[in-house]
C-alpha positions as CSV (number, residue, x, y, z in Angstrom):
1,M,93.8,79.9,86.9
2,F,95.8,83.3,87.6
3,S,94.1,86.6,88.1
4,R,95.1,89.8,86.5
5,Q,96.6,91.1,89.7
6,Q,98.7,88.0,90.1
7,L,100.2,88.3,86.8
8,D,100.9,91.9,87.4
9,Q,102.8,90.8,90.7
10,L,104.5,88.0,88.7
11,V,106.0,90.3,86.3
12,L,106.8,93.0,88.7
13,D,108.9,90.3,90.7
14,V,110.7,89.2,87.8
15,E,111.6,92.8,86.8
16,F,112.6,93.5,90.5
17,V,114.9,90.2,90.8
18,L,116.5,90.6,87.2
19,L,117.2,94.1,87.6
20,S,119.0,93.7,91.1
21,V,120.8,90.8,90.2
22,V,122.2,92.4,86.7
23,Q,123.3,95.5,88.4
24,G,124.6,93.4,91.4
25,V,126.9,91.6,89.0
26,A,128.1,94.9,87.3
27,L,128.7,96.2,91.1
28,S,130.6,93.1,91.7
29,G,132.6,93.7,88.4
30,L,133.3,97.4,89.7
31,G,134.5,96.2,92.9
32,I,136.8,93.7,91.3
33,E,138.4,96.6,89.2
34,A,138.4,98.7,92.2
35,I,140.9,96.4,94.0
36,Q,143.3,96.6,91.0
37,V,143.0,100.5,91.0
38,L,143.4,101.0,94.5
39,R,146.8,99.1,94.7
40,H,148.1,101.8,92.5
41,P,145.8,104.9,92.7
42,S,145.8,107.5,90.1
43,P,143.5,110.6,90.7
44,S,141.5,110.1,87.4
45,A,141.0,106.4,88.1
46,C,139.6,107.1,91.4
47,V,137.2,109.5,90.1
48,F,136.2,106.9,87.6
49,L,135.5,104.3,90.3
50,V,133.3,107.0,92.2
51,S,131.6,107.7,88.9
52,G,130.7,104.1,88.3
53,L,129.3,103.5,91.6
54,V,127.2,106.5,91.3
55,F,126.2,105.3,87.6
56,V,125.2,102.0,89.0
57,L,122.7,103.7,91.8
58,A,121.5,105.9,89.0
59,F,120.7,103.2,86.6
60,W,119.1,101.2,89.5
61,A,117.1,103.9,90.6
62,G,115.9,104.9,87.0
63,A,114.7,101.3,86.4
64,M,113.0,100.9,89.6
65,L,111.1,104.0,88.9
66,H,110.0,102.8,85.6
67,A,109.1,99.4,87.1
68,V,106.8,100.7,89.8
69,S,105.1,103.0,87.3
70,I,104.3,101.0,84.4
71,V,105.4,97.2,84.5
72,R,102.3,95.1,84.1
73,W,101.3,92.0,82.5
74,P,102.1,90.9,79.9
75,M,105.7,90.3,80.1
76,D,108.1,91.9,77.5
77,L,111.3,90.0,76.8
78,P,113.0,92.4,74.8
79,H,112.7,95.1,77.7
80,Y,114.5,92.4,79.8
81,F,117.1,91.7,76.9
82,F,118.1,95.3,77.3
83,Y,119.1,95.1,80.7
84,F,121.6,92.1,79.9
85,V,123.3,94.2,77.3
86,V,123.5,97.4,79.9
87,G,125.0,95.2,82.5
88,L,127.6,93.9,79.7
89,L,128.5,97.4,78.8
90,E,128.8,98.3,82.4
91,M,131.5,95.6,83.4
92,I,133.4,96.6,80.0
93,T,133.3,100.4,80.9
94,F,134.3,99.7,84.4
95,A,137.6,97.6,83.2
96,Q,138.7,100.7,81.5
97,M,139.3,102.9,84.7
98,E,142.7,103.0,84.0
99,H,142.3,103.6,80.2
100,P,140.4,107.2,80.1
101,R,139.8,107.3,76.2
102,A,138.4,103.7,76.2
103,W,136.3,104.5,79.3
104,F,134.8,107.5,77.6
105,G,134.5,105.4,74.4
106,W,132.5,102.9,75.8
107,S,130.3,105.4,77.8
108,C,129.3,106.6,74.2
109,V,128.3,103.0,73.4
110,F,126.1,103.0,76.7
111,F,124.2,106.5,75.9
112,V,123.4,105.1,72.3
113,L,121.8,102.0,73.9
114,G,120.2,103.9,76.7
115,V,118.2,106.0,73.9
116,G,117.3,102.8,72.4
117,L,115.9,101.3,75.8
118,Y,114.2,104.6,76.6
119,A,112.5,104.7,73.1
120,Y,111.5,100.9,73.4
121,D,110.1,101.6,77.0
122,L,108.5,104.8,75.7
123,L,106.2,102.4,73.3
124,L,105.4,100.3,76.3
125,I,104.3,103.1,78.2
126,H,102.1,104.1,75.2
127,E,100.5,100.9,75.0
128,R,99.6,100.8,78.8
129,R,97.7,104.5,78.6
130,K,94.5,102.9,78.8
131,T,95.0,101.6,82.6
132,F,95.9,105.4,83.4
133,E,92.5,106.9,82.2
134,G,90.3,106.1,85.5
135,D,90.4,109.6,86.9
136,D,92.5,112.8,87.2
137,D,95.1,111.3,89.6
138,T,95.8,108.3,87.2
139,R,95.8,110.8,84.5
140,R,98.4,113.2,86.1
141,L,100.5,110.0,87.0
142,Y,100.6,108.9,83.4
143,A,101.4,112.4,82.3
144,H,104.5,112.5,84.7
145,I,105.6,109.1,83.5
146,V,105.7,110.4,79.7
147,K,107.3,113.7,80.6
148,R,110.3,112.2,82.5
149,Q,110.6,109.3,79.9
150,R,110.7,111.9,77.0
151,F,113.1,114.2,79.1
152,E,115.8,111.4,79.7
153,M,115.6,110.0,76.2
154,R,115.7,113.4,74.3
155,V,118.0,115.4,76.7
156,V,119.9,113.0,79.3
157,M,121.0,110.4,76.9
158,P,122.1,112.9,73.8
159,A,123.8,115.0,76.5
160,G,125.7,112.0,77.9
161,F,126.8,111.0,74.6
162,L,127.9,114.3,73.4
163,F,130.0,114.7,76.4
164,S,131.7,111.2,76.2
165,L,132.1,111.6,72.6
166,S,133.8,115.1,73.2
167,A,135.9,113.5,76.2
168,W,137.1,110.7,73.9
169,W,138.2,113.3,71.2
170,M,139.9,115.7,73.4
171,I,141.7,113.2,75.7
172,G,143.0,111.7,72.5
173,Q,144.6,115.3,71.7
174,R,145.6,116.5,75.2
175,P,145.6,113.6,77.8
176,G,146.3,116.2,80.5
177,L,142.5,117.0,80.5
178,T,141.8,113.3,81.7
179,L,141.3,114.6,85.3
180,A,139.1,117.4,84.2
181,F,136.6,115.3,82.0
182,A,136.7,112.6,85.1
183,V,135.3,115.0,87.5
184,A,133.0,116.6,84.9
185,Q,131.4,112.9,84.2
186,L,131.1,112.5,88.1
187,A,129.3,115.6,88.5
188,F,126.9,114.9,85.8
189,S,126.2,111.4,87.5
190,I,125.6,113.0,90.8
191,A,123.0,115.5,89.2
192,L,121.4,112.9,87.4
193,L,120.9,110.5,90.3
194,A,119.6,113.6,92.4
195,T,116.9,114.4,89.8
196,L,116.0,110.6,89.7
197,L,115.7,110.6,93.5
198,R,113.4,113.6,93.5
199,S,111.3,112.2,90.8
200,F,111.1,109.0,92.5
201,A,109.5,110.7,95.4
202,E,107.3,112.5,93.5
203,R,106.1,109.4,91.4
204,I,105.6,107.4,94.7
205,R,103.5,110.2,96.3
206,M,101.5,110.2,92.8
207,I,101.0,106.5,92.8
208,T,99.8,106.5,96.4
209,A,97.2,109.1,95.3
210,C,95.9,106.6,92.7
211,T,95.8,103.7,95.1
212,E,92.4,102.5,96.6
213,P,92.3,102.9,100.4
214,D,91.9,99.7,102.4
215,Y,88.9,99.5,104.8
């Protein structure tokens, strides 16, 4: 028979492997598209290339943050299914680096999916609330997890969708704005990655405070 600790570790291992494989495939797709773009580079396509890389890093960091914080037994298959769809959308979006309007159109689809992923994961977080009621440290950790999840679901994802929708519409009217929107998207992605890195460092400190010392 498996112990609860072994089952928790099993689920966490599956999460890490699946997340790394899916994002690794997405990164490979980005690399393949990059070869084509760099043969005949345009300023906007090059910016999209960098944005794609930053986006992969941001999604991977955010998913890792969720995994180390909340992923426990029992295994939840729909949560994993979201990762596969995200990977597919990343591949489709990366294939549009030389088609700016399509790039932002597929970005809109991604942010809609992102809201669904965050909402579903928030349900999982609420289901695991009892495991964070041990002491003040674990309650603070739980509050931080919920606060960050709600912020990204209610602020980051809608902001990304509205920006992408605006870019899709404006580029259709004035294609000369493509580079400006590409640079703005890159700045958005870098800012998101920076906040995720800060949140990750803070979360790790809080998790460490909740662990029992080994003697």
